[in-house]
C-alpha positions as CSV (number, residue, x, y, z in Angstrom):
1,M,65.3,57.6,144.3
2,S,64.0,54.2,144.1
3,L,65.9,50.9,143.7
4,F,64.9,48.3,141.0
5,L,66.7,44.3,141.2
6,G,66.5,42.4,138.3
7,L,67.0,38.1,137.6
8,T,67.1,37.1,134.3
9,A,67.0,33.5,134.3
10,C,65.5,30.2,132.7
11,G,62.2,28.6,132.4
12,G,59.9,28.2,135.2
13,E,57.4,30.8,136.7
14,E,56.2,31.3,140.4
15,P,54.9,29.0,142.3
16,V,51.4,29.0,142.5
17,T,50.4,30.7,145.4
18,E,47.2,33.1,144.9
19,E,47.0,36.7,145.5
20,A,44.3,39.0,145.0
21,P,43.9,39.7,141.2
22,L,46.0,42.9,140.1
23,A,44.2,46.0,139.6
24,E,44.9,48.6,137.1
25,R,45.9,51.7,139.4
26,Q,45.9,55.6,139.1
27,D,48.1,57.8,141.4
28,P,45.9,60.4,142.3
29,L,48.3,62.7,142.6
30,A,51.3,61.8,140.1
31,S,52.7,58.5,139.0
32,V,55.0,56.9,136.6
33,R,54.8,54.4,134.2
34,L,57.9,52.0,134.7
35,R,57.7,49.0,132.2
36,V,60.4,46.3,132.7
37,M,61.4,43.5,131.5
38,A,63.3,40.1,130.9
39,A,64.5,39.5,127.9
40,N,66.9,36.5,126.9
41,L,66.1,37.7,122.8
42,S,69.4,36.9,120.6
43,S,68.9,34.9,117.8
44,G,71.4,33.3,115.3
45,N,73.6,30.8,116.1
46,G,76.1,33.3,118.3
47,Q,74.1,34.0,121.3
48,D,74.0,37.4,120.1
49,Y,71.9,40.4,119.1
50,D,73.2,40.9,115.7
51,P,70.9,39.4,113.5
52,G,68.4,41.5,114.2
53,H,65.2,39.9,115.9
54,G,65.3,41.3,119.1
55,I,66.5,44.5,118.1
56,R,62.9,44.7,116.6
57,I,61.0,43.5,119.4
58,F,63.1,45.9,121.8
59,Q,62.1,48.8,119.8
60,G,58.3,47.6,119.5
61,T,58.1,46.7,123.1
62,D,59.1,50.6,124.3
63,A,60.3,48.9,127.8
64,D,62.0,51.5,130.6
65,V,64.2,48.9,132.1
66,V,65.9,45.8,130.7
67,L,67.1,42.8,132.2
68,I,69.2,41.3,129.5
69,Q,71.0,37.8,129.0
70,E,73.2,37.0,126.5
71,F,74.5,40.5,125.8
72,N,76.7,40.5,122.9
73,Y,76.7,42.1,119.5
74,L,79.0,42.5,116.9
75,T,82.5,42.4,118.1
76,D,81.5,43.2,121.6
77,S,83.6,46.2,121.6
78,A,82.4,49.4,123.6
79,A,81.5,51.2,120.6
80,D,79.5,48.1,119.4
81,I,77.8,47.5,122.8
82,R,76.5,51.4,122.8
83,S,75.4,51.0,119.1
84,F,73.5,48.4,119.8
85,V,71.6,50.1,122.4
86,N,70.8,53.5,121.0
87,T,69.2,51.4,117.9
88,A,67.2,49.1,120.2
89,F,66.3,51.8,123.0
90,G,67.9,54.9,122.4
91,S,71.1,57.1,122.8
92,G,70.2,58.5,126.2
93,F,69.3,54.8,127.9
94,S,72.4,53.8,130.1
95,Y,73.4,50.2,130.4
96,Y,75.7,47.7,132.4
97,R,77.7,44.9,130.8
98,E,79.0,42.1,132.9
99,A,83.2,41.9,132.0
100,G,85.0,39.1,131.1
101,A,81.6,36.5,130.3
102,Q,80.7,34.6,127.5
103,I,77.0,35.4,127.6
104,P,77.1,38.6,129.9
105,N,74.1,39.4,132.2
106,G,73.1,43.3,132.0
107,I,71.2,45.9,132.1
108,I,69.8,48.6,130.3
109,S,67.8,51.8,131.6
110,R,65.6,55.1,130.4
111,Y,67.3,56.5,134.1
112,P,70.5,56.7,135.4
113,I,72.9,54.0,136.4
114,I,74.3,55.4,139.6
115,A,76.0,51.6,140.5
116,S,76.3,48.5,139.1
117,G,78.9,45.4,138.9
118,E,78.6,41.7,139.5
119,W,77.9,38.9,141.9
120,D,79.5,35.2,141.4
121,D,77.5,32.3,140.0
122,P,78.6,29.9,142.1
123,Q,77.5,26.8,139.6
124,V,78.8,28.1,136.2
125,T,81.6,30.0,134.9
126,N,80.5,31.8,131.4
127,R,78.3,34.6,133.2
128,D,77.4,35.7,136.7
129,F,74.7,37.7,138.0
130,A,74.6,41.5,137.3
131,W,73.4,44.0,139.0
132,A,72.4,48.2,138.9
133,R,70.9,50.9,141.3
134,I,68.9,52.6,139.3
135,D,67.3,56.5,139.9
136,I,63.9,56.0,139.0
137,P,61.2,58.6,139.4
138,G,60.3,59.3,143.1
139,P,62.0,58.9,146.6
140,K,63.3,55.3,146.3
141,D,65.6,53.8,144.0
142,L,65.4,50.2,142.2
143,W,67.7,47.8,142.4
144,A,67.8,45.2,139.2
145,V,69.4,41.7,139.3
146,S,69.4,40.7,135.7
147,V,70.6,36.6,136.3
148,H,70.5,33.5,133.5
149,L,70.5,30.1,135.7
150,L,71.6,26.7,134.5
151,T,69.7,24.5,132.7
152,S,71.2,21.5,134.4
153,N,68.6,20.4,136.9
154,A,65.9,22.5,139.4
155,S,68.8,21.1,142.2
156,T,71.6,23.6,141.2
157,R,68.9,26.3,140.1
158,N,68.4,26.6,143.5
159,T,71.7,26.6,144.6
160,E,71.7,29.7,142.5
161,A,69.2,31.2,144.0
162,A,70.2,30.8,147.8
163,S,73.7,32.6,147.0
164,L,71.6,35.3,145.3
165,V,69.1,35.9,148.0
166,S,72.3,36.2,150.4
167,R,73.5,38.9,148.1
168,I,70.8,40.7,147.9
169,Q,70.3,40.2,151.6
170,A,73.6,42.1,152.6
171,N,73.7,44.9,149.6
172,I,70.2,45.8,149.1
173,P,68.2,48.5,151.3
174,A,65.4,47.2,152.6
175,G,63.6,50.2,151.9
176,D,64.4,50.5,148.2
177,Y,62.6,48.8,145.6
178,L,64.0,45.5,143.6
179,V,63.3,43.3,140.9
180,I,65.3,40.1,139.9
181,G,64.4,39.1,136.1
182,G,65.7,37.0,133.4
183,D,66.2,33.2,131.9
184,F,65.6,30.9,135.3
185,N,65.5,27.8,132.9
186,T,62.7,26.8,135.3
187,S,60.7,24.0,134.0
188,S,57.8,24.3,136.4
189,R,56.9,26.8,138.5
190,S,57.1,24.5,141.4
191,E,60.6,24.7,141.8
192,A,62.3,24.8,145.1
193,C,64.2,28.5,143.5
194,F,60.9,30.1,143.6
195,S,60.6,28.9,147.4
196,T,63.7,30.8,148.1
197,F,63.6,33.8,146.3
198,S,60.2,34.3,147.7
199,S,62.1,35.4,150.8
200,V,62.8,38.3,149.0
201,V,60.5,39.1,146.0
202,S,56.6,38.4,145.3
203,T,56.4,34.6,143.4
204,A,53.2,34.6,143.3
205,S,50.1,34.5,141.1
206,P,48.8,35.8,138.6
207,Y,51.1,35.6,135.9
208,P,52.3,37.3,132.6
209,A,50.5,36.2,129.6
210,D,50.4,36.4,125.7
211,R,47.8,37.3,123.7
212,N,46.0,34.1,123.8
213,G,46.9,33.0,127.1
214,N,49.8,30.9,127.6
215,T,51.9,32.2,130.7
216,N,55.0,29.7,129.0
217,T,58.2,31.3,127.6
218,N,60.5,28.7,126.1
219,A,60.1,28.8,122.2
220,G,58.0,25.7,122.4
221,R,55.5,27.5,125.0
222,N,55.5,25.0,127.3
223,S,57.8,25.7,130.1
224,P,58.0,29.2,132.1
225,Y,61.8,29.9,131.6
226,D,61.9,33.5,132.0
227,H,60.8,35.5,134.7
228,V,60.2,39.7,136.2
229,L,59.7,38.7,139.9
230,V,59.6,42.1,142.7
231,D,59.5,42.9,145.9
232,S,56.2,43.5,147.8
233,D,56.8,47.4,147.5
234,L,56.9,47.5,144.1
235,R,54.5,44.6,143.2
236,Q,51.7,46.7,145.0
237,Y,52.2,49.0,141.7
238,Q,51.9,47.0,139.4
239,T,49.4,47.6,136.3
240,S,48.1,46.5,132.7
241,V,50.7,46.2,130.6
242,V,48.9,48.6,127.7
243,I,50.2,48.2,124.0
244,G,47.9,50.0,121.1
245,S,44.4,49.1,122.3
246,S,45.6,46.0,124.0
247,S,45.3,45.4,127.7
248,F,47.2,42.7,129.9
249,A,46.3,43.2,133.1
250,N,48.7,40.7,135.0
251,G,51.9,41.6,132.4
252,L,53.0,40.2,128.7
253,V,54.6,37.1,127.2
254,V,55.8,38.4,123.9
255,D,55.3,36.4,121.1
256,T,55.3,38.1,117.9
257,R,54.0,34.7,116.1
258,V,50.6,35.1,117.9
259,Y,50.5,38.8,118.9
260,S,47.7,40.8,117.3
261,P,47.6,43.4,115.5
262,I,51.1,43.0,115.2
263,G,51.8,46.7,114.2
264,D,51.3,47.6,117.9
265,L,55.0,46.3,118.0
266,S,56.1,47.6,114.8
267,P,59.1,47.8,113.4
268,A,58.7,43.8,115.4
269,V,57.2,41.0,112.5
270,S,55.7,38.1,113.2
271,G,58.2,35.9,112.6
272,D,60.8,37.5,115.0
273,S,60.0,35.1,118.0
274,G,60.6,32.3,116.2
275,A,63.7,33.2,114.2
276,S,66.5,30.5,114.1
277,G,68.0,30.5,117.5
278,M,65.5,32.2,119.4
279,Q,65.3,30.5,122.5
280,H,63.1,32.7,124.6
281,M,60.1,35.0,125.0
282,G,60.3,38.7,126.5
283,I,58.4,39.2,129.6
284,I,56.8,42.8,130.6
285,K,55.3,44.2,133.8
286,D,54.4,47.4,134.2
287,F,54.5,49.5,137.3
288,L,52.5,52.9,138.0
289,I,55.1,54.4,140.8
290,P,54.5,57.7,142.9
291,S,56.9,60.4,141.5
292,D,58.6,63.0,142.8
293,S,56.1,65.7,142.3
294,V,53.0,66.5,140.6
295,S,52.9,67.3,136.7
296,S,50.1,68.4,135.0
297,S,49.5,69.0,130.9
298,V,47.4,69.6,128.3
299,T,48.2,68.8,124.5
300,V,46.2,69.6,121.0
301,T,46.3,66.4,119.0
302,S,43.7,67.6,116.7
303,P,43.5,69.9,114.6
304,N,47.3,70.5,115.1
305,G,48.3,71.9,111.5
306,G,48.1,71.5,108.0
307,E,44.3,70.0,108.2
308,S,41.6,71.5,105.7
309,W,38.2,71.9,106.8
310,T,35.0,73.1,105.2
311,P,32.9,76.4,106.4
312,S,30.3,75.0,108.6
313,S,31.5,71.6,108.8
314,A,31.2,69.4,111.8
315,Q,34.6,68.1,113.2
316,A,36.0,67.7,116.9
317,I,38.3,69.3,118.7
318,T,40.7,66.4,120.4
319,W,43.5,66.8,123.4
320,T,45.4,64.5,125.8
321,S,45.6,65.7,129.4
322,S,47.5,64.6,132.9
323,N,46.3,65.8,136.3
324,V,44.0,68.4,134.9
325,T,39.6,68.0,136.0
326,N,38.7,71.0,133.5
327,V,39.9,72.3,130.6
328,R,39.2,75.4,128.4
329,V,38.6,75.4,124.6
330,E,39.1,78.4,122.1
331,Y,40.0,78.9,118.5
332,T,41.5,81.8,116.7
333,L,41.1,82.4,112.9
334,N,43.7,85.3,113.1
335,G,46.1,84.4,115.5
336,S,44.9,87.1,117.8
337,T,41.2,87.3,118.8
338,W,40.1,84.5,120.3
339,T,36.8,83.0,120.8
340,T,35.5,80.8,123.4
341,L,33.7,77.5,122.3
342,S,33.7,75.9,125.9
343,S,34.3,77.6,129.3
344,S,34.7,74.2,131.0
345,T,34.5,70.6,129.8
346,S,36.0,67.6,131.4
347,A,39.9,66.7,130.3
348,S,39.2,63.3,130.3
349,A,36.5,63.7,127.9
350,G,39.9,64.4,125.4
351,R,37.6,65.7,122.8
352,L,34.3,68.1,121.8
353,S,32.3,68.8,119.1
354,W,32.5,71.5,117.0
355,T,30.9,72.6,114.5
356,L,33.1,75.4,112.6
357,P,32.3,79.2,111.6
358,A,30.9,80.0,108.2
359,T,34.2,82.3,107.8
360,T,37.2,81.1,106.2
361,S,41.0,81.4,107.4
362,T,44.2,80.1,106.7
363,T,45.7,81.4,109.7
364,A,43.3,79.0,112.3
365,R,44.3,77.4,115.2
366,V,42.3,75.9,118.2
367,R,44.0,76.2,122.2
368,V,43.0,74.1,125.5
369,T,43.7,75.5,129.3
370,D,43.4,74.2,132.4
371,T,40.9,76.0,133.9
372,S,42.3,76.2,137.4
373,N,45.7,77.0,136.1
374,S,46.4,79.1,132.7
375,S,50.0,78.3,132.6
376,I,48.9,74.7,131.6
377,T,48.1,75.2,128.1
378,D,48.8,74.1,124.7
379,T,47.9,75.7,121.3
380,S,47.8,74.0,117.8
381,N,51.6,73.1,116.6
382,E,50.4,74.9,113.1
383,T,47.9,76.7,111.6
384,F,45.3,75.1,109.8
385,S,42.9,76.1,107.0
386,I,38.8,76.7,107.2
387,A,38.3,77.1,103.0
388,S,35.4,76.5,100.7
389,G,36.4,73.3,98.7
390,G,38.5,72.0,101.4
391,G,35.7,69.2,101.5
392,G,36.2,68.7,105.2
393,G,38.6,66.0,104.2
394,T,41.3,64.2,106.0
395,G,45.0,63.5,104.8
396,N,45.9,59.8,103.9
397,L,50.2,59.3,103.9
398,I,51.0,55.7,101.7
399,I,54.5,55.0,101.5
400,N,53.8,54.3,97.5
401,E,57.5,53.3,96.4
402,V,61.4,52.4,97.9
403,M,64.4,52.5,96.2
404,V,65.9,49.8,98.4
405,N,69.0,48.6,96.3
406,E,70.1,52.3,94.8
407,A,72.0,52.2,91.0
408,G,75.8,51.5,91.7
409,S,77.0,51.9,95.4
410,D,76.0,55.3,96.5
411,V,73.6,54.8,99.2
412,N,72.0,58.5,99.2
413,G,70.1,57.2,96.4
414,E,68.3,55.3,98.3
415,F,64.9,56.8,98.9
416,V,61.1,56.1,99.8
417,E,58.6,58.1,98.3
418,L,55.0,59.4,100.6
419,V,51.9,60.1,99.1
420,N,49.1,62.0,100.5
421,T,46.1,60.1,98.8
422,G,43.5,62.0,100.9
423,T,41.7,65.2,100.6
424,A,43.3,67.7,102.6
425,S,46.7,68.8,103.4
426,L,48.7,67.0,106.1
427,S,51.2,68.6,108.8
428,L,54.2,66.1,108.8
429,S,55.6,67.8,111.7
430,G,57.7,65.0,114.5
431,W,56.7,62.7,112.0
432,T,59.5,59.7,111.7
433,V,60.5,57.1,108.7
434,S,62.1,54.2,109.8
435,D,63.7,50.9,108.6
436,A,63.8,47.7,111.0
437,T,66.7,48.8,112.6
438,G,65.4,52.2,113.5
439,V,64.3,55.6,112.6
440,R,66.1,56.9,109.7
441,H,64.0,60.4,109.4
442,T,62.7,62.7,111.3
443,F,60.2,65.3,109.4
444,P,61.1,69.1,111.0
445,S,58.6,71.6,112.4
446,G,56.8,73.1,109.6
447,A,56.9,70.5,107.3
448,S,53.7,69.5,105.7
449,V,52.0,68.1,101.9
450,A,49.8,69.0,100.5
451,A,46.8,67.0,99.3
452,G,47.7,65.0,96.5
453,G,51.3,65.9,97.0
454,V,54.2,63.9,97.5
455,V,57.3,63.6,99.6
456,V,60.6,61.9,98.8
457,V,62.9,61.0,101.4
458,F,66.6,60.2,99.8
459,G,69.5,58.5,102.0
460,G,71.8,61.9,101.6
461,A,71.5,64.8,99.4
462,A,74.4,63.9,96.7
463,G,71.3,61.3,95.6
464,I,68.9,64.2,94.7
465,P,68.2,63.7,90.8
466,S,67.4,67.1,89.4
467,G,63.9,68.3,89.5
468,T,62.2,65.2,91.5
469,P,59.4,66.7,93.6
470,G,58.8,67.0,97.1
471,A,62.4,65.7,97.8
472,V,64.6,66.1,101.2
473,A,67.6,64.4,102.6
474,A,67.4,61.7,105.5
475,S,68.1,63.6,108.9
476,T,70.1,61.2,109.8
477,G,72.2,61.0,106.8
478,T,71.0,57.6,105.6
479,L,67.9,55.5,105.3
480,G,70.2,52.3,105.8
481,L,68.0,50.1,103.5
482,S,68.8,46.0,103.6
483,N,68.9,44.8,99.6
484,S,67.8,41.4,101.1
485,G,64.3,42.6,102.5
486,D,63.4,45.3,104.9
487,T,60.2,46.9,106.6
488,V,60.1,50.4,105.9
489,T,57.4,52.4,108.8
490,V,56.3,56.0,108.7
491,K,54.9,57.2,111.9
492,N,53.0,60.3,112.9
493,A,54.3,62.6,115.7
494,S,52.3,60.7,118.4
495,G,54.1,57.4,117.5
496,T,51.0,56.0,115.9
497,V,51.6,53.7,112.7
498,V,50.8,55.6,109.6
499,S,51.8,53.4,107.0
500,T,54.0,50.3,106.7
501,A,55.8,48.6,103.4
502,T,57.1,45.1,104.0
503,L,59.9,44.7,101.3
504,S,60.8,40.9,100.6
505,A,64.1,40.3,98.8
506,A,62.3,40.0,95.3
507,V,62.0,43.4,95.1
508,S,64.5,44.5,97.2
509,G,67.7,42.8,95.1
510,T,68.0,43.9,91.9
511,D,70.2,47.2,91.4
512,G,68.7,50.5,90.4
513,V,64.9,48.8,90.5
514,S,63.1,50.4,92.8
515,A,60.0,48.6,94.5
516,N,56.1,50.3,93.4
517,R,52.7,49.4,94.4
518,S,50.6,48.1,91.9
519,P,48.4,49.4,90.8
520,D,50.2,52.6,91.7
521,L,48.5,54.2,94.9
522,G,46.9,51.1,96.3
523,S,47.4,52.0,99.5
524,S,47.0,48.5,100.9
525,A,48.8,47.4,97.0
526,T,51.3,44.7,96.6
527,F,55.3,46.0,96.2
528,V,56.2,44.7,92.3
529,L,59.5,45.7,91.1
530,H,58.8,48.8,89.2
531,S,60.3,47.7,85.8
532,S,57.0,45.5,85.3
533,L,55.0,48.2,85.5
534,S,56.4,50.7,82.7
535,S,59.6,51.1,80.9
536,L,61.2,53.5,83.8
537,S,63.3,51.5,86.3
538,A,61.9,54.1,89.3
539,S,59.8,56.8,89.2
540,P,60.3,59.0,92.6
541,G,58.0,61.8,92.8
542,R,56.0,60.8,89.8
543,R,53.5,58.0,89.0
544,A,55.2,54.5,87.8
545,S,54.0,56.3,84.3
546,G,56.3,58.8,84.7
547,A,53.8,61.2,85.2
548,A,52.9,64.0,87.6
549,F,51.1,62.8,90.9
């Protein structure tokens, strides 16, 4: 087991002591990426996460361990706090929240919390130091300490730091990992508290930065308030934070106002970090820590089912792999007879060019296998087609129409219309539909939509009008769309954003009138009230005119 200690405090970063630049680390045997985040991301006037800006940032950054401040939500009941954790992180996450505090500190973890508690902050009465011992992968535990230091002055903050350091030295085994994270409220990296903390954690540069290289973390982006500080045992495993196609060598200051492309942080939107009452930016550091054992895998990503390709066309087989050196690539046209395309190709290449056979098939699949261990293998999840007239094309799913404000008060009538405007069918297995709060529908294995076809996800079966083409009920039992405006996002099974619809209050607040792209099926067209396009107030499963797709 390993140990994580996190301190959440205000401003001010580590002293400007130089260390060797951080390098991308890849354990040759087995490693696990651990993302640690310090976050005082409450917004509004109540030091509360209810407004949802922080929730979206949490969802978009996908941290494993979070040292959170101002850990309040709705009534702060156990049910409400659990609901917040489920929405922002997932139902499998554990959490600890200090009791009896006006603005409590806490720790939220993807991995089991095996011990937790709080230590008195000698300088403040409305919160203390929250700590948790976390059973992360590998032979060590992680001790995490979440803190929120006082804004009053640097001397007071140093007194708080000295008290915390004495607690750490008395209670945390030196052989475990330690992280202190949170809102330090420090005005500069030269404050005395960093020298005090340096006896248990590394406070040296380099420092996390935003997309523009700014390392400051307060709302005005001119002071280093927030930090993730780890001990030397964990610091040696620090690696770049990778989000989408972007890499941040020293860690990331999450400011949605400057992050680009903002879609990589979906469902977060650009204005979240500038919301009223948002005083801090989140801080992320990633670590590649040794795991308990080597884990090897191969996963086929294309063709993975539902594609329609033309005989003799040039295509590519793609896959992902972990701890595999070489792979064998095969295909079948009938599900039983396999033809080898390559007996051995580099697994790290991740793709193999393929000229399809001239033969047609509706039951084709591909298979990729570790050449040194045949048990490590993966096959296309579903069959794909090789068919004349298939065009060798690709599918293209867009959100075309959304009913945010259902007629009357039956929320089952909310819907999201998805149209495949491409030239090939699409497998929807494992694809998701989310609003700004969380995932509302997950397509089951085997789900697909034909080229030119439509799927309409309704809030509930009771809200589906008779004869609606392609209608299904949301797997969670609700869409939960907000009449004051919402964002709907479709992601494929790999978590990549396929289509997004940002719906303003102007197209969300009219009872019984949907929002539709103008022009209809325009993949980048804006959304307008449906009633401005035709005499119909909505047309689920059909064009805006009411005609079939």
